[in-house]
N, C-alpha and C positions, 0 to 999 in steps of 0.2 A: 609382723607386730600385731598384737591383738587390738580389737576395737577399744577395750577398756583402757589399755595402756596408751593408745593413740589419743583418746579424748583427754586423758589426764595431763597431756603435754600441751593442750590448747586452752586458751582463755575461753570463758563462757561466750564472749562475743564472736568467737570464731567457730562455734558449733551449730551454725544454721541461722535461719532468718528469725525464728521465734524470739531468741534473746535480743536481737536487734530491734524488733518491734517493741519488746518490753523496755528497751532502752528509751525509746521515744515516750512510752507511757509513763515510766518512772520519772523521766525528765519533766514531763508536764505536771504530774501530781506533786513531786517534791518542790517544783518551782512555784506552784500555786500556794503551797504551805508557806514557803519562804516569803512570797509577795504579800501575804496577809499582814506582814509587818512593814510594808513598803512605805517610803517617803513619797511626797508629791513628785512627779505626777502619777504615781502608782507603779513605777518600775524599779526604783532603787530600793534595795532591801539590805538591812544590816547583816544578814547572812543569806546566801543564795546557794542552796545545796546542789543544783544542777551544774554549777561550775566545777565542783569536784567530781561529779558523776561523769560529765562529758570528758573531762581531762583523763580520767582513768580508762574510759572506753577507747578514746583516740590513742592513748599510750599503748594499750594492750593489742588492739586490732587494726589500728591505722585507718586507711581510706574506706574500708567497708562500713565503718561507723559514721562517716561524715554525713551522708544523706539523712541518717536517722537522728543525728544531733541537730541538724538544720531543721528537719520536720518537727521534731519535738519542741524546739525553741519557737518556731513559727506558730505552731498550733497553740502553745502556751500564751504567747503574746496576743494572738487573735482572740483567744478566750478572754484574757484580761481586758482587751480593748472593747470587746462586745459587752462584757459585764459593766464596764464603766459608761459606755455611750449608748447601749441598746441596739447598736448596729455596727457593721464593719464597712466603713467608707473607704475611699481611696487613701486618705491620710492614715487611717488605722492599719490598712494593709501594708502601706509603705513603712510605717513604724515597725510593725512586726517583722518585715523583711530585713530592715536595717539591723535590728537587734539580733535576729537569727544569724545573719552573716557575721556580725561581730562576735557572737558567742562561738560560732563554728571556727572562726579564725583564731580566737583565743585558745580553743582546745587544740587546734593543729599546732600553733606556735608553742604552747606549753608542752605538748607531748614531744615535739622535736627537741626542745631544750632539755627535757628530762632524759631523753634517750642519749644525750651527750654525756650524762653522768652515770647512767645505769643502763645495763643491757637486759634483754629478755632472754630467758625468764629471770625475774628478779624477786628476791625475798624481802627487800627493803629492811635489811637487818644490820647494816654497818653505818657507822657515824658519818662517813663521807656521803653516802646516798641520802640519809635522813637530813643532814645539815644542808646539803645541796637543794633538796626539795623545799625545805622551809625558807631558804633564802631566795630561791627562784620564784616561788608562788606569788609574792607581791609584785615581781617584775612582769611576768607574763599576764597577770590580771589587770595591768594597765590597759590592755588591748580593748576589752569589751567596754570598760568604763569610758575610755576616751572616744571610741567610735560611736557607742550608743548614746551617751549623753550629748556628744557633739551633734549627732543627727537629730535628736529631740530638740536641741536648741535652735538648729537651723530651720526646723519645721515650726518653730514658735510654740512648742509644747513645754518648754522650760524657760522660766523668766531668767534674765541675766543676773538678777540678784540672788537667785537660787542655784546658779550654775555650779559654783564651787562646792556647795554643800551636797548637791546631788551627785557630783562626780566623786567626792570623797566617800559618800555612803555607798555608791555603786562599787567603787574599788575595794572598800573594806568588806562589803558583802560577798563579792566574788573571792577575795583572798581568804576569808574565813571559811567559805564554802569549800574551797579547794583544800585548805589545811585539814579540815575535819572529815570531809566526805571522800577524798581521794583514798586514804588508807582503808576506810570502811568499805568502799566499792571494791577495792583490790581483794579484801578478805572474802567477799562473796562471788567474785568473778574471775580472779586471776588463777593461772595455772603455775605450778601443780596444785590441784585442789586440796590434796592432803595437807600440804603445808599451810596454805592460807586459811582453810576452814578450821584448822586446829587453833587458830587465834580468835575464834568467835567468843569463847568464854574469857580468854585472858586479855583481849584487846577490844573487840567490838562491844561487848556488853558494858564494861566499865566506861568506855568513851561515851556510849549512848546514854547511860544512866546519868553521868555527870553533865552531859550536854542538855538532856531533858530537864534536869534539876535547875540549871542556870536559865534555861528558857522560861521555866515556870516562874522563877524570880523576876525575870524581865516582864512577863505578862502581868504579874501582880503589881509591880511598880507602875506599869502603864495604866492599870486600872485606877490606882490612886491618883495619878496625874490626870486621868480622864475625868474623874469626879470633880477635881478642882477647876477643870476647864469649862464646866457647864454653867457657871454663874452668868456669863455673858449670853449664853444660849437662852436662858430663861428671860433675860431682858429683851432679846430679839423676839421671843415668842409673845410676851406680853404686849410689846409694841405692835406686833402684827395683828393681834386680836383687837387692839384699840383702833388701828387704822381700818381694819375690816368693818368694824361696827360703824365707824365714822362714814365710810364710803356708802354703806347701806342706808344710813340716815340721809345722805346726800341724794340718793335715789328717791327717797320718799319726798324730799323737798322738790325735786324736779317734777314728779308726778303731780304734786299739789299745784305747782305753777301751770302745768298743762291742763289740769282740771279747771283751774281758775279762768283760763283762756276761753273755754267753752261755757263755763257758768256765767261769765260776764256778758258774752255776746249772744248766748243761746246756742243750742246744739246745731241749728241749721244756719246760723249767721256766719260761721267761720268757713272761709273758702279753703279749697285744697292748697292754693298758693300761700295763703296766710299761714296755714299749718306748716307747710314746708319751710317757710322762712323762720318760723318759731323753732321748729325742730332742728334746723340746721345750726342755729346759734347754740342750742342746748347740746346737741350731739358732738359739736366740735370741742366741748369741754369734757365730755365723757366718752372717749373712744371705745370704752369697754362695752357700751350698750349696743346690742344688735339692732334694735329698732324701737321707735316710739310710735304708738298708734292710738287711733280713736275708733270706738265702735258704738254707734247709737243703738237704741232699742227700737226694733222694727216689728210691728205686729204682722200677723199673717195676712190681714186685709191690705196692708200697705206695701207688701213685699214687691209686687210687680211695678207699682208706681215708683218705689224707691230704686229698683234696678234700672228702670227706664231713665230716671233722672241721672244716675251715675254714668250711664252709657253715653250721655252727651259728651263727657270728658274721656271716658275709658270704654271704648266700644265693646271690649270683651268682658266687661265687668258682670259678675253674677254672684249669687250667694252660694257658697260651697260648703261641703263637709267631707270627712274621710269615710270611706267604706270599710268593711271588715278586713280588707287586704291593705289598708293604709293609703289607698289612692284617692285623690281628690275627685269629687263628683258633685253635681248639682244637689243642693240641700233639699231634703224632703219637706213636706208641708208641716209646719208647727204653728203654735199660737203666737210665738214671738221668736226673734232672732237678735243676735248681737254681731252683725257682720263687720269685719275690719274694713273701714271705709277710707281712712287716711292712714298711711304708714310711711315713715321716713327712717332711713333712706329707702327709696323704692327699689333701687338696684340690689339684687340679691334676696329681696323679700317679696318678689312678685307673687309667689304661690300663696302668701298669707293674705293678699288683698282679696276681700270678699269672703274670707273664711269665717264661718259662724262660730264664735267662741262658745255659744251655748250648746253646740253639738257635742262638745266634749264634757263628760261629767266632772272631771277635775276642774276645768275652767269655769263651768257653770257654778260649781260649789263656791269657788273663790269670788265670782261676781256677786252672788247672793250675800256672801259674808261681808263684802265691801259695802254693799248698799245698806245692810243691817247695822253695821258698826260705824259707818262713816269714816273708817280708817283705811290705811293701806293694807292690802292682803296679798300674801305671797302664795303662789300655787305650790302643790307638791312637785317634786322633780318630774320632768316630762321631756318627751322628744318633741322639739319644735318643728312647726311646719316648714320653716326656712332651713333647718339643719339637715345636712346630708352626711355628715361624718360620724354620727353616733354620739356626739358630745351632748351631755345633758344640760338643760337650761331651767330657768325659773321665770315665770311670768309674774309681774307685779301689777295688781289691779287697784284702781281708785275710782269710786263713783263720782261723777261730775256734780250731782246734786242728790245727796242721800235721802232728802225729804221727798223727792219726786220719784215715784215708783217707775215712771217712764223715762227716767234719765239714762243717758248712755254712760260708758266707762272709758277711761284712758288706761293704757297699759304700757309697761316698759319691759322689753325682752332682754334678759341677761344671759349671755353664754358664760357659764360659770368658769370654764377653763380660762377664757380670755380675761374675765373679770379678775380672777386671782393672779394671773400672770402679770397683768398691767398694774395690779394693786400694789405689789410688794417687790419691785425690781431690785431694791438695794439689799434686802435680807434674803432673797431667794437663793443666792449662791451658798448661803450658810444654813438654810433650813429646808428640810423636807416638810411639806404641808399636805394635810388631808382634810377636806371639808365634807361633812356628812349631814344629811337631813335626819335628825334624831328620831322623828316619828316614823318615817318610812324606812329607816336604816339603809338609805340609798346614798351612795357616794357621788358627790357633785364635782369634786376636784381631788386629784391624787397625783403628786409628783414624787412619791417615795421611790427610791431607787430599786433596782431589781433584787437587792438583798433584803428589802422590806424590813428595815430596822423597827424595833419596838418604839412606839411614841413615848416621849418623855414629858410631854406637856399636853394637857387636854382641858379645854374649857367649853362651856355651853352658853350660847346667847340666844335671845328671843328677838325675832323680827318678823313683821307682817303676819302675826298669828302663828308662826311656826318656830321650832327650836332647831338650832344648828350647832354642831359640835366641830370645833377646830382642834386638830391634833398636829403636833410638830415633833420633829426629831432632827438632830444635827446631821449635816451632810459630811461626807469625807473631807471636803475642803475645810469645813469648820474645825473638824478634829485635827487635821494636819496643821492648821494655823495655830492651834492651841496645844500642840504637842511639845513636851519638854524633852531635852536631850539627856536627862539624867538616866532614864531607863535604857537609852541606847548605849550610854557609856558603860552601864552595868553589863549589858549583853556583850559588848565588844570585849571587855576584859575577861568575861566568863568564857566566851568561845575561844579566845586566844589561849587561855589557860588549858582548855580542853585539847587544843591542837598540840601544845607542848606535852601534855600528858600522853597523847597518842604516840608522839615521837619516842618518849621514854619507854612505853610499853612495846613498841615495835623493836627497839634496840635490844630489849631484855628477853624477847621471846623468839627472835628470828633464827634461822639456820639456812644453809646453802642448798640450792636445788637447780636442776637444769630442765630446759624444755626443748623438745623437738617439735617444730610447727609443721603439721601436714594438713592439707586441705583435701577433703574427699572429692574425687572426680564424680561428676554427675553426667548422666546420659541425656544430653540436651534434646536429641531427636525424640527419645521416649517421652520426656517431660512435655515437649511441645505437642506431640501427637495425642498424648493423654489429655492435656489441657484443652486442645482443640476439640476432641471428641466430647468432652464434658460440656464445653461452651456451646457446641452445636446442639447437643441434646437439650440443654436448658433453654435454648432460644428457638425451639422447634416451631413455635407459633409464628415467629417472624423470620424474615430473611437474615442470614448471618454472613458476615465477611471477615476474613482474617488476612491482613496485608503484611507481607514480608518486605519492609521498606528497602532493604539492601539490594534486592533483585527486581523489585517492582511487581512481583507475582502476588495475586490475590486469590484466596480460596473463597468461592461463592457457594453457599449452601443450596441444596435442592429447592427449598422453599423460596430463596431469593430469585432463582431462575423462573420458578413457576409463576411468581407475581408478574413477571414480564412476558409470560406466555411462551417460554422456552423449555426444551428438554435438557437433560444433563450435559450433553456433549456440544451444545450449539453456541456456547458463549466462551470467549477467550478468557484465560485467567490473568490477563494483563490489567494493570490499573488504568491504562488508557482506555480500555473497553468501557469502564464505568464513567470516565470523564467525558467520553464522546457521546454518552447517552444522556448527559445532563441537558436540560432545557436551556437555550441560549440566554434567556432572561434571568436564570437562576445560577448560571455557571460561576460568575465572578464571586458572588457572595458565598457560595458553597465551598469553593476552593480556598477562599480567604479564611473561612471558619475552620476548615481542616488544617490549614497551614498554622493558624494560631495555636491549635492543639499540638501540632508537631513541634512548634517552637517553645512549648511549655507555658504559653501565655494564658491558656484556659485548661482546666483539669479534664473537661469532657467536651467532645465535639458533638453539638446537637444543632440540627437545622432542618427546615422543611424545604423540599425542592421537588421538581418534576423529573421523571425518567421516561425515556422513550421505550415503548413496548415493541414487541415483535411485529404487530400489525400497524405500527406507526402512530398509534395513539399515545397519550401521555398519562402517567399516573403520578398522583401526589404521594410523596414518600416522607416519613419522619425518619431521618438518618441520625444515628447516635454512635459514637465511638470514642476510644481513648487509647493513648499510648500505654502499653503494658511493659515495655522494656526499652532501655536506652544503653548506649555504650558509656565508657568511663568519661567521655567528653560531653555527655548529655545529648548526643544525637539519637533520634528515635530508631529503634530496630524493628519493632513490631507493633502494629495497631490492629485492634479488633473492634467490631461494632455490629449493630443490628439495624434492619430497615423494616419499617412497618407501613403497610398500605393505608393511607388516610384520605384516599380520593373521595369517598362518600362523605366524610366529615367536611372536607373543603367545599364540596358542592352545596352542602346544606348551609354552610356559612355564607356563601355567595347569594343563595336564595334569601336568607334572612336579611342580608344587607340590602337587597333590592326592595324587599317588602317594606323596609323601614323608610324608604325615600320615594317610592312610586305608588300610584293609585292601583290597587289590585284589579279593578275593572277595566280601566281605559289604558293603563300603562303610562299615563302622564305623570309628571312630577306631582307629589302630594304637597300639602300646605307647608310641611316642615322644610322640604327641599326648595320650594318656591321662596319661602322667607329668607333662606340662606342666600339664594341667588339675588333676590331683591336687595338685600343689604350690600352685597358685593358690588352690584351694578350702580346702586345709588352712591356708594362711596367713590367709585370711579367717575361717575358723572359730576360729583362735587369737585373732585380733584382736577378733572380735565375740562370743567366748565362746559359740559355737553348737556343736551336735552335727553329726556327719558320719558316714555309713555307707558301708561298703565290702563288696561281695559278690564272692566267688569262685564261679563257676558252671562245673560240668563236666557234659557231656552223658553220661548213662548209656546203655550199650549202643549207642554210636555206632560202635565199632570193627567189629562184625559187618556194619554197613551198608557200610562202606568195603571190608572184606575179601570179603564175599560178593556184594554187588551192584555194587561198582565205585566208583572215586573220583568218577565223574560224579554218581552218586546222592548220595554223601557230600557233595560240594560243594553240590548243590541243597538238601540237608537243612540244611546250615549256613546258607545264605542265608535259608531260611524261618524257621529258629530265630532268626536275628538280627532279622528283621522282627517276629516275635512279641515279642521282648524289648523292642525299641524302642517298641512300642505300649503297653507296661506302665509306662513311666517318664515323668517330666515332661520338658519341653523343656530345663530347666537341668541334668538328670541326664545322665550319660555312660555309654553301653554300649560296651565295647571288646573286640575279639577279640585275645587275646595269643598265640594259636598253637593249631593243631589244633582240638580241640573245647572249648577253655577260654576263658572270657569273664570280664571284670571289669565290675562295675556300681558307679558312684560316685553316691551320693545326698547332695548338699550341703544344708545348712540344714534338717535334720529336727528335729522337736520331741522325739520319744520313741522308745524302742526299738520300740514297737508300730508306729510309722509305717514303720520299716524292714522289720519282719516282714510288714506288709500288702503292701508292694511285692514282697518276696521270694516270698510265697505266690502273688501274682498271676502272677509269672514262672513259678513251679513249675507252677501249673495250666495256664498257656498252653503250656508245653513238654510236658506230659503228654497233651495232645490229639493224636490221630493226625495224621500228616503224609501227604499224597498226593503220591507221586513216580511219575510216569508210570503213573497208574492203579493203583499199588500202595499199600496202606495200611501205613504204617510207624509203629510205636509206640516211643517212647523216653521217658526221664524225665530228671530233673536232680538233682544233689546241690549244695546251696548252703551256702556258709560265710559267716558274717556277723561283722564286727568294727566297733565303733563308736569314734569319737573323741569325748571323751578317755578313755572308760572302758577301752578295750582297747588303747590305744596312743597315743603322743604324737607320733610321727613316721611318715613314709611307710613306712620299712623295717619298723617294728614292726607297723603296721596290716596291711601286705601279708602279712607272715609269719603273723600271727594269723588273718587271714581264710582263708589257705591251710590252716592247721591245722584250722580249723572245717570247711572243705570236706571234708578227709579224714575228719573225724569223721562228717560226713553220709554219706560212702561206707561207713564202718565200721558205721553204724547201719542199713544196709540200702538205701541209695539212695532217691531220690524223696522227699527230706526236707530240712529246713532246720536248720542247727545254728548257734547263737550261740557265739562263742568263750568258753571258760572257762579259768581258770588251770590246772585239773587236767588239761586235754587234753595228752597227750604226743605231740608231732609225730612223733618217730622211731618210737614204737610204732605209730602209725597208718600211717605209710608202710611199715613192715615188714609190717604186716598186709595191705597192698595190693599187695605184690610178687607176681609170677606164682606161683601155687600157694598163696598165702596165703588166709586165711579170707575176706577181702573183696576179692579181686582186682579192681582197677579196671576191667579189661576183661572181667570174667566176665559171661556172658549172664544 
């Protein structure tokens, strides 16, 4: 039998893989077109073309089409879910799977029922077959409607009140899709091709033309209905505009109250606690406000005095600005500053504390305008100091006393995304909204859907010296709630008429034909060897493996073996060889990831693990693979993959991780790691009612070593000192270098003050012993300040401050001594005494 004659006896779906892949693609595209007319929740359509396409494919080619029908339906519904939600979560994947299984089951059931009344090959040209098809279509189309809508209802995606309407729409959509698209699909795919393709002009074109004509009528009717539905949308939009303007005016009133607080009592008369109480009452009413703050005007001459004053309450306080890379740094010298001094809530806004508003041209322009006009001024859209996620914000400025050129300002920080979300919770399901700064043409808020509909409402309003444009468009939910059933009735009647027309045309144009089905034999070994050669060639840069699951044999490429230091013949081709080389700590996770891929739970197997090399060392490997063939029961037959050596990258990551938490010179924990351990131990001490000790240690006479002998000797001295201190403490204790010659020691879970003194004395004696630096004998000592929890402080800040005070007391007492914090110690007096030229200068020899 010739090849041409053989092909003419087979349906298109039996002539190779390409038509089957096209089946999935056509399923997706036709389904997307049909779902453009979908009812809530976006799945039920008045006509669903893939129902007829899948039915014809399953009827003609049986099981070989089932995976492609399932994949086509799955991808279609994942696409729709992603388009609606912006992501594919667990629920979205579950919905897509349920609908794909229901669609596949319907195609299988429908094809089985049709094969009872017609045999292959069929020309569908007698009244019995045509009538049977038209009567059976509504019956087997109950399958997908019942399973899919039932699944959506159980998942909470379909309201009980809409259950029947969605089920009816789904059932009608699948029925009409089957009635119209089944014969059209047969015309282009069924064998014998000569018979079916002769019906293109006499059946396909007339049916398609009539169907398109009726769909056009449906679309036009829907447009008329849509226009009528927009009246309530305009009311929603106008209401939203008025509420937005009202909320902005409320912000102005709040800033005026805040300014009045400072204007009444004077800039310096309001304490941090008073401002916090005032802000707490205000912010509780306006949760959309990121922060409320106060910034006085500080001249350059007053800068240091101002910082010193603030450090009584906040020891880390300083005036900051952002550098060219956007990182915070100490502010440079200027004639005046507007540092953020009070800010509430402080949590989440710590970076803004001390930030000089005048360091930013946009903020400075707004401050000047607020002082000149005496009114509220809004800044241009900007990136907030507090904001990490890229959301734009607006700063509102108001001068405390516009007549006083030295007056400070109060600010309100608005995160516009949260402002808009909390502003309009009732109308947000019905409206898309976009807020734009008209002058900067910068978008402040935009929740328009991925389809980006055209705005149907646009208004501009002025606030704080700037113009804002609010644009709105109706959401799909609004359109669905205001949809009329008249257009759907038109479409249902029209498409049903098209189905009847197709039946008449099929009966009038058909004739008898026969098919002999033959499937071409393929040489599996040749295909496998050719594929393997191509795969190994393409993956020459990495190690390649090819696993025949049935016999456990694995093909390892030359490069795979070279990575482990082996020659071609030195590694067994058993999968156990690979498993035995896995690092014990990585083995369970690696095998679990591989098994998930074998079970079909993950499309690709990807994991990082270690493999033992020939010399016994370990290499980090990026392992990737996937199942490329399964049997008819879904069991894996063949798995292929690649392995990449990532050892160098992993070592670099470990080095970076260590540098982030340890001092590069001494190897001690840095301040970041110390703070983390301090918080953990303090929490445990509070919970278990235990004592905790904190020491501040400063090396006496260290500066002359650096200045006279050089930094190299100073660094060596610091390293030796760190080693001695580490030897004096327990494994659970922490010694940290916080900068220069200053160290902190944390002693958790101590019993008495004497325990802490014994450790402190041990450290003092260890540091007083001479150091040998390049055959030079160097003598230093140490001043140690000690504070205990809970006697000397209840939180980190208080304990650190009191231990620091005690250390300065040790300096003042003559050095080489230990001082326990007492309430009568005056930190400022001690620090002044230690200033250059003072009685106990810290760096005095």
